[in-house]
N, C-alpha and C positions, 0 to 999 in steps of 0.2 A: 177689379179691386171696388168697383162701385156697387156689388152686392152689398156693403156694409151698411149700407143707405136703408138697404131692404126693409130691416124691422123697426126702422121709425116708421112704416105705416101705420103700426099698431097703435101709434098717437091717435091719428085719426078717428079710432074707434074707442078710445077708450079714454081721451083727455079731459071727459067732464067729469071722473072718477080721480083724476090725480090730485095729489098732495103736493107739499113741497118737497121730499125727497124724490118722486118719480119724476119732477120736472127737472131737480137736478139731475138725475142720473141721465136724463134723457138728454139733457146738455152735455154731460160729461161723455156720453156716448156720440152725440155729433161731432164735438173737439177731436175724440179720436178716431171717427170716421174721416175727418178732414186731414188729420196728420197722417193718416194712412194713405190718403190720396196724393198728400204731397212726398210720400216716403219712395224711395225706390226699390220696393221689395221684389226679389226674384218669383217668377211664376213657378210654384212647385205645390203639390197638393199637401204637403206637411205642413209647410208655411202658411199656405191656404187656411187650413185647419186650425192653426195658432191663431192667425190674424183675421181671419174671418169666422169661423166656426164658433171657438169658444167664448169671443165677446158676442155674436148674435145670440147664441144660446143662453148666455148670462144674461142678456138685456131682457129676453123672453121671460125667463124664470124669474127676474125682478120683478117685472109687471103682473106676472101671473103667478105668486110663488105657492096659491091655492091649488095647483096642479097637482103637485106633489105633497102627500099626506105624512109621509113618514117623519119628517123633520118640521120644526116651527118655521115660520115664515121669516122669522127675523135670522135664522140661521142660512135660509136660502137666500136671503137678500146680502147677507153678509159675504157669502159665497161667490153671487153674483157679481157683486162690487169687487171682489178680490180677481174674480176671473177676467174683468177688464182693465182691471189695474195693472196685473200682468203682463197682459199683451200689451198696453198699452208704454210700459217701463221697458220690455224688451225690443218694442219698437223703437223707441228713444236710443235704446243704446246700440242697437244692432244697424238699424238702417236709416237713421237720419243723419244728414251729413252736419259736423260741426261748423 
């Protein structure tokens, strides 16, 4: 599950262009990654897709909304935030001991 931190490498290449929202989203993604490392998630390709794939792709599209031209960047960023939030809530509900 340490692969969740791989998208944070993008910060090294784009940190000069970051505004407040990018820094806040990167911090939220880091908190999600730390929570994922502390949770006992069973190894499975489908669970890995939800807890690694969706947040990683969401992080990428939040930082680079211009890659996709069909929708506006605010829509892409909102959907990216929603992807990480849903994965984070599911992680807290299902795999974090209370």
